[in-house]
N, C-alpha and C positions, 0 to 999 in steps of 0.2 A: 481167232478171237476167243473161242471157248477155253483154249489153253492158258490164256492170259487172265481169265476170270479169278482163279485162286490168288494171283498176285495182287489184283485190285482189292480183293476181299481182305488180304493181309496188310495192305498198305496203311490203313488207319492205325492198326496196332503197332506197326513198325515205327510210324511217325510219332505215335504217343510215347513209345519207349525212348526214342531219340530225344524227344522234348523233355522227358522225365530225367534222363541222364544229364542233359544240359542244365536243367534247373538245379540238380544235385551239385553239379560242378560249380555253378555260380554261388550256391549257398556256402559251399566249402571255401570258395575264394574270399568271401567277405570276412572270414575269421583270420586274424593275425595270430597264428599259433606259434608257440615257442619252437625253436629248432629241435631236432631230434630224429630218431630212427624208429620206425614202427616194427621193424624186425620181420620174422616169419609170419605167414598167415595163421591166425588164431593164437598160436603160441606166443607170437611177438618176441619179446625179450625176457619172458618170465623165467626161463631156466637160468640165464645169466644173473638176473636180479636176485634170485633165491639161493645162489651158490653160497655155501657156508663161508664165514669169515670171522675174524676176531671181534669180540664185543667192543674193543677200544679202537676200532677203525670203521670206516664206511664201506670197506670192501673194494676190490679191484674194479668191479662193474660201476659202482657209484663214482669212484675216483676218476675213472676214464670219462664219465659222462658230465660231471659237474666241474672238472678242472677248467679254470678260466683259459680263454684262448691265448695261445702263445703270441699270436700276431693279430692285429686288427685289419688284416688285408685278406682278400680272396686268394686261393691257391694260384689262380691264373696270373696274378701279379708276379709271383715268384717265378713262374714258368717263363713269362715274357722277359723278366729281368735276366734269367739265366741264358735265354736265347740271345739277348743283346750282348751278353758278355762272352758268347761263343763257348759256353761251358757244356760239357756232355750231360745229356739228360738220361743217363743210364741208371738212375735210381728210382725207387718207388716211393711216392709220397705216402707218409704214414698218416692214416685217417685219424689216429688218436691225437695228432698234432693240433687238430682243430676241433675243440670240444664245444659243448653246448651251453655251459654255464649252470647257474644254480636253479634254473627253471627250464625243464625240457619236456617234450612230448615222447610218448612211448606206447607200446601195446603190452599191457601186463594183466595177467589173470584173465585173458580172453577179452579184454575191453580196452578201448582207447583211453589213455591216461595222461594226465599232467602230473609230473613228479616235481616236488618242490623241496629244495635244500636251502631255500631262502627264509631267513628268520622272520622277515616282515610278512611274507605271504602265509607262512605257517600260522603266525599270530592272527592274521586276517581271517583265515579259514576257521580257526577255533572260536574266534569272537563272533562269527556269523553262523555258528552251528544252529540248525533248525530254520534259518532264514534264507541263506544262500547255499548252504551245504548241509548234508546229512550223512550219518553213518551208512556205509555200504560195503559190508564184508562179503567175500566170495561165498557162493552158495554152499560150498563144501563145509564152511564154518557153521552156517546155520543148520546144515544136515547133521552135524555131530554134536553141536551144543544145544540145538533145539530152536524152533522158530520163535519161542518166547524168551530166549536168552537176551539179556540186556545188551550184549554185544551186537546183536542184529536188529533189535527193535529200534524204531524211530518214532518221533512225534509224541503224542499224548501217552501212548502205552509205555514208551521208554521212560517218560517223566514219572508216571505213576509207580512203575517198578522201582525207580531210583528213590522216590520219596519213601516208599515202604522200607527199603534197605537203610536209608539215612535216619529214619525215625527210630529204627531198632538200635542203630549205633549212635544214639544221642550223646551229647556232651556229658550228661549226668551218668549214663551207663558206662561210657568210656572211662570216667574217673573212678567210679565206685566198683565196677565189676571187671571190665576188660583188662585194666592195668594189673589187677591181681592175677588174672588168668595168664597173662603174658609172663609175669614173673614166675608163676608156678611151673609153667611148661618149660621155661628156660632152665630152671633149676633141675627139672626132671632129666633134661638132655645132658646138662653139665655133670650131673652126678653119675652118669654112666661112663664118663671118660676116666681112664686110668692113667696114672703118671707114666710118661714116656711111651704112650701107646700111639699108634698111627690110625687115623680115621679119615673118612671122606667128608670134607666140609660140606659138599653139596648134598650128600645123603643125610647128614645130620640136620642141615637147614630144612630140607624137605620133610624130614620126620617131625621137626619142631612145628613148622607151619601147618602141616596136615593135621596133626593132633590138636593144635589150637583152633583151627577152623572147624574140625569135626565136633569139638566140644561146644563151641559157640553156636553152631548151626543146628546140631541135633543132640547135644548133651552126651556125646559118646566119649567114654573114658579111654585114655591112652593105654596100649598094651592089652586091651580086652580083645578076645578072639574075633568079634564082629567088626571091631575097628581095624584090626590087622587085615581081615578079609576085604573090607571096603578099600583099604589102602592099596592092596594088591590089584584089585579091579581098576582103581583110579590110575595106577601107574601104566597099565595097559591102555586105558582110555587116553592118557596124555600122549603116549607114543603115536597114536593115530591122529591126534589133533595137529601135530607138527609134521605129519607125513603127507606124501602125495595122495590126493583124494581118489584112490582107485578101489572101488568096491568089488574086489575080486577075492576068491578064496585064498587064504594064507597071507594077505596083505595086512599091514599094520592098521590101515583104515578100516578094513572089515572087522578085525579083532576089536578095534576101538568101538565100533557100532554095537558089537555084542556085549562089550563091557558096559557101555552106556545103558543098554537095556537092563543089565543086571543091577547096576547102581540105581536106576530109576525104580525098579521093583523093590529094592531095599528101602528107598526113601518112602515109597508109597505105603509099605507095611508100617513104617514108623508113623506115617500120617494117620492110618486107620486106627492104630492103638491110641493116638492122641485124641482123635475125634470121639472114639468110644468112651474114653475117660472123661472128656468134656461133657458128654451126654449124661454120664453117671454122676457128674458133679465132683469128680476126683482130679480135675486138671490142676496143673502146677500154677498156683496163684502168682508166683514171682516171675513167670514168663522168662525163664532163664536162657532160652535159645530162640534162634530165628524162626524155626519151624512153628513153634507154638505162637510166637508173635504174629506170623502171617495168618495162621488159622483163626486167630481171634480178631485181628485188626484189618482184614482185607476181605474182598469178595472175589478173590482170584479162583479160577477153576483148578481142578487137580493137575491138569497138564501144565498150566501156567506156574503153579507152585513148584512142580518138579523141575521145570527148566530154570526157574529162578534159583532154587537151591543148588542145582548142579553148576550153573554159571558163576555163582558167588564162591562156591568151593574151588572152582577152577581159577577165577580171577585172584582171590585172596591167597591161594596157595602158591601159584606160579610166580607172581611178581615179587612177593615177599621173600621166598626161598632163594630166588636168583640174586636179589639185592644183598641178602645176608652173605651168600657165597662170595659175591664179588668184593664185599668189604673185607672179608677174611683174606682174599687173594691180594688186594691192593695194599693193605696195611703193612705187611712185612717189608715192602719196598720203601717205606717211609717211617723209619724207626722213631723219629722225633714226634710224629703224629701218635704213635703207640704210647710214647712217654707222656704226652700231654693228655691223651685219653685216660690213661691209668691215674694220673694225678687228679683229674677232674672227678673220677668215680671214687677214688680213695677219700677225697675230701667229703663227698656226700656220705660215704660209709661211716667216716669218723663222726660226722654230725648226727647220723642216725643212732650210733652207739651211745653218744653223749645224752641224747634225748630218751634213750631206752626203747626206741621204736625198732621194729624189724622190717616191716613191709615198706616198699617204695610207695610214695604218693605223688599226686600231680605236681606239687611244688618241687619235688626232687627232680622230676623230668624237666621242668622248666629251667632248672639250674644246669642242665647238660647242654650248654651252648656250643662247646667245641664238638660234642657228639653230633649235634645237628649239622655242623659244618662237614663232618666226615660223611654223614648220610647224603647231604646234597652233592658232595663231590663224587661219591660212589654212583649215584644215579646219573650224574652228568657223564662221567667217563665210562661207566659200565653200560649205559643205554639199555636198560631193562626192556623198555618199549622202543623199538627202533623206528617204526613208522606206523601211520594210521591209515585206515581205509575211509575215504569220504567220496561223495558224489555231488556234482554241481546241480542245484535245483533250478538255476536260471543261468543265462549267459552272464559271465562275469569278466570284467576287464581289470587287469592289474599290471602296472608298470609297462603299459603298451601292449601286453599280450592278452589274448582272448582265451577264456576257459568256457567252451561251449556247454550249454545245458545238457545234462545226461552223461557227460564225461566223468570218469573216475578221477579223483585227485588224491595223491599220496603225499602228505606232509612227512618228510623224512626228519624226525627229531634228532637222530644221531648225527646227521650232517651239520646241524646247527650247533650241537654240543661240542663238536670237534672242529669248529671253524676257528682258525687262528686270528681272524679279524675280530672275533667276539671274545675269545679266551686266550690269554697269554700262555704260550706253550701248552696247548690243549691236551697233548698226550701224557702230560705229567699229572700224577695224583697229588693235588695241592689243596687240602681242606682250608687253608688260610685265605684262599681267594674269596671265600664266602663271608669272611669277617668284615665288619664295617671298617675297622682300622687294620690295614694289612700288617703282617709281621715285619719287623725291622730287618730280618735276616734275608739274604739273597736266596732265591729258589734252590740254587745248587747245593745249599747247606743242608737241605732237608732230605735229599735222596741219595741212595746208594750209588 
């Protein structure tokens, strides 16, 4: 009897564990989750999901997962059919033959995830931002961009940071100040190009957008030694943002963290100079940059201001430079689009010469209707932002599927942009698809 005492003492704990696992199983069963594969423990399918692929495609991983099922039957149906027909079963069924569709479950970035390539669900997620879903980027992003970055903030703090940024970039400032800066920095880049010279479109686009952002955020002039030094640190920083989050000596992530520290020290020195001038009554009354605007019109802490400046420099530089590069890449394949673009801009230039004006104004930009179509098509086909990170705040049901509270949700924007059900011949660069009245020419007329 004494030997059995330890068993009786452990019995309640064992029964409690069994009951706990039964309850967990029952809770899991009540969800009607989309089909999918959770992959390896912890890693899940992350490696396959992040494998590099062309900007104008969804990649092999996504293609295999979202392709519609070839048949609406279970594999056992085909096995029984073959057996009845006395056919040899010496082949292996290909698992990719039976796909999951536009909504599927997976394990990505170490978390249970619902992946959406469905236009309706993506719209539903974005429309219910803050109510049913919220931003939820991986911890590594917050570690390198900062905990006060607008990319990782949610709720009231995200709203407040966003309002500060939008108030600075008001409609009046956009028309009177920013448009002049854009034209000025564009001409600075174009004037460095020599006839019949070869240049990297990506490098030139990055140079243009960095100089523009640095000027409007901290009044830094292009070509100045401190601007070039900051640009060098920023390039190292960016390499780490898009690398594996391994904080080990020699890794891109570790180097990026070091560059982040250098950049923040640089911004903080700029802040200290501004604050000192404000106390001495020597501040810039015109508030020409974001840093001075934030210091005057917000109660943010030093840490919050540093993360805000860094995140805006990151967001404004990366998206714009990639979009410009993609436009330069797509246009040569569509010579008629280049011709129509040239005619639109030459017409504006002739009107400016006749009026004796030199600088572009807001009315000139409003006349660039076909230019806007080119921009729209570049963003659609190029997929500057391929997917978003969100998290379900409540249990959500959509099209018969359940999205459990706490699960990550990834709306894949690229999959919608390249869906042939939504866009005719989606792999073709066709700016005219964005016009109210479509071009009378067949699509094949426009492309090489």
